[in-house]
C-alpha positions in Angstrom: 88.4 1.5 40.2 86.9 4.6 38.7 83.6 5.9 37.2 82.6 8.9 35.2 79.6 11.1 35.7 77.0 10.8 32.9 76.4 14.6 32.8 77.6 17.7 34.7 76.0 18.8 37.9 72.7 20.5 37.7 71.1 23.1 39.9 71.4 26.9 39.9 74.7 28.6 40.1 75.7 30.2 43.4 75.8 34.0 43.4 79.0 34.0 45.5 81.1 31.3 43.8 79.5 30.8 40.4 79.1 27.0 40.9 76.2 24.6 41.2 75.6 23.7 44.8 73.2 23.7 47.8 71.4 27.0 48.4 71.4 28.6 51.9 69.2 26.5 54.1 67.3 27.4 57.3 68.4 25.6 60.5 65.3 23.3 60.3 67.2 21.1 57.9 69.9 20.4 60.4 70.5 19.2 64.0 68.1 21.0 66.3 71.0 21.7 68.6 72.7 23.6 65.8 71.2 27.1 65.5 73.6 28.6 62.9 72.6 28.9 59.3 74.9 26.8 57.1 75.5 28.4 53.7 78.9 27.3 52.7 80.4 23.8 52.4 81.6 21.2 52.9 78.2 20.4 54.3 76.8 17.9 56.8 74.0 15.8 55.3 71.5 17.2 57.8 72.1 20.7 56.5 71.3 19.9 52.8 68.1 19.2 50.9 69.2 16.2 48.8 66.3 16.8 46.4 67.6 20.3 45.5 68.3 19.3 41.9 72.1 18.9 42.3 73.4 15.6 40.8 75.7 14.0 43.3 77.8 10.8 43.4 76.6 8.9 46.5 79.6 7.0 48.1 77.9 6.4 51.4 79.7 8.7 53.8 80.6 11.1 51.1 78.3 12.7 48.4 80.3 14.6 45.8 79.8 16.8 42.8 83.0 16.4 40.7 82.0 18.6 37.8 82.3 18.0 34.1 85.5 16.4 32.8 86.6 14.9 36.1 86.8 11.3 37.0 86.0 9.8 40.4 88.5 7.1 41.4 88.3 4.9 44.5 91.6 4.0 46.2 91.2 0.4 47.4 93.4 -1.5 49.8 94.3 -4.7 47.9 94.6 -6.7 51.1 91.3 -5.8 52.8 89.4 -4.7 49.6 88.2 -1.7 51.5 88.1 1.8 50.0 90.6 4.0 51.7 90.0 7.3 49.9 88.2 9.0 47.0 90.2 10.8 44.3 88.6 13.3 42.0 90.9 13.7 39.1 91.1 16.0 36.1 93.7 16.9 33.4 95.2 19.7 35.6 95.2 18.0 39.0 93.3 16.1 41.6 91.8 16.2 45.1 91.9 13.3 47.5 89.1 13.0 50.1 89.0 11.1 53.4 86.5 11.4 56.2 86.9 10.4 59.8 84.8 10.1 62.9 85.4 13.0 65.4 84.2 14.1 68.8 81.0 16.2 69.0 82.9 19.2 70.3 86.6 19.4 69.5 89.2 20.2 66.9 90.4 16.9 65.4 92.0 18.8 62.5 94.1 20.8 65.0 95.2 17.6 66.6 95.9 15.7 63.3 97.8 18.5 61.5 101.0 18.3 63.5 101.2 14.5 63.0 100.8 14.9 59.2 103.6 17.6 59.2 105.8 15.3 61.3 105.3 12.3 59.1 106.0 14.5 56.0 109.3 15.6 57.5 110.2 12.1 58.6 109.9 11.0 54.9 112.4 13.7 53.9 109.8 16.3 52.9 108.7 19.7 54.3 105.4 21.0 55.6 104.4 24.5 56.5 101.2 25.8 58.1 99.4 28.6 56.2 96.0 30.2 56.4 93.7 29.4 53.5 90.0 29.6 52.5 89.2 26.7 54.8 91.3 27.8 57.8 94.8 26.6 58.7 96.2 24.1 56.1 99.5 22.5 55.4 101.6 23.2 52.3 103.8 20.1 51.7 106.7 19.2 49.5 107.8 15.6 49.0 110.2 13.9 46.7 108.6 11.2 44.5 110.0 8.8 42.0 108.7 9.1 38.4 108.0 6.1 36.1 111.2 6.7 34.2 113.2 6.4 37.5 114.0 10.0 38.0 112.8 12.0 41.0 110.6 15.1 41.2 109.2 17.4 43.9 105.5 17.0 44.5 103.6 19.9 46.0 100.4 19.4 47.9 97.9 21.3 50.1 96.3 19.4 52.9 93.0 21.0 54.2 91.0 19.8 57.2 87.3 20.7 57.8 85.8 20.0 61.3 82.1 19.1 61.0 79.5 17.8 63.5 81.2 14.5 64.7 83.3 14.3 61.5 86.5 15.5 60.0 86.9 15.9 56.2 90.5 15.9 55.0 91.2 17.0 51.5 94.6 16.9 49.7 95.0 19.0 46.6 97.6 17.8 44.1 99.0 19.1 40.9 98.3 22.5 39.3 95.6 23.5 41.9 98.4 23.7 44.5 100.6 26.2 42.6 98.1 28.1 40.4 95.6 30.4 42.1 92.9 30.2 39.4 93.0 26.4 39.2 93.1 26.2 43.0 89.9 28.3 43.3 88.1 26.0 40.8 89.1 22.9 42.8 88.1 24.6 46.1 84.6 24.8 44.7 84.6 21.0 44.3 85.5 20.7 48.0 82.8 23.3 49.0 80.1 21.1 47.5 81.1 17.9 49.3 78.4 16.5 51.6 79.4 14.3 54.6 77.0 11.6 55.9 78.4 10.6 59.3 75.6 8.3 60.4 74.6 7.6 64.0 76.7 4.5 64.6 79.2 4.7 67.5 82.7 5.0 66.2 86.1 5.7 67.8 87.6 9.1 67.1 89.8 8.9 64.1 88.1 5.9 62.5 87.6 6.3 58.7 84.0 6.7 57.7 83.0 3.9 55.4 82.9 4.5 51.7 80.6 2.4 49.5 80.9 1.6 45.8 78.0 2.8 43.7 76.3 0.3 41.4 77.2 2.5 38.5 80.9 2.1 39.1 83.0 0.3 36.5 86.1 -1.6 37.3 89.3 -0.7 35.5 91.7 -3.5 34.8 
């Protein structure tokens, strides 16, 4: 399933990154217990004025601004018919987004990262921790089978962002992993993501529900 934005994101360009996105907000937009000023994303929905003129795709727990020329695709489990992840794809690469419930105070990404690395190694790949613009991330290599039956090495970057009671996990694929310029452009996509955790009680690690917009069109 995928859908395309009707027009590119609006709103003023950021002076720091040159991209459309939320401006710096005062703490009054957020949780009263959070006194820091949140100026860079990904953002919690409580730290963003959703009437700021930025056009976003509302997927329930995730609000995203893909940018012009990129498709938004929903990865659906055929057995349960539930959306498992969101894929923003363009000609040069893609970024997969997943959001999870997390403890109010803690480092779920720090706990999850070694498990992802171990699973990558178990499948015959390799994973190495590196420092990136979003903190400690994983650089992974896995062997994949191509449509013609041959194999190739797939490179990916797995980034985790701890938020208030949520974890956003982003996996960069394709050129953005190996090309610094392309990587910076796709990092801006991640910076504009807004997470809507909701107040419902959830077990730590449960996936936040993703809803299908009415504007989505099914692809056969």
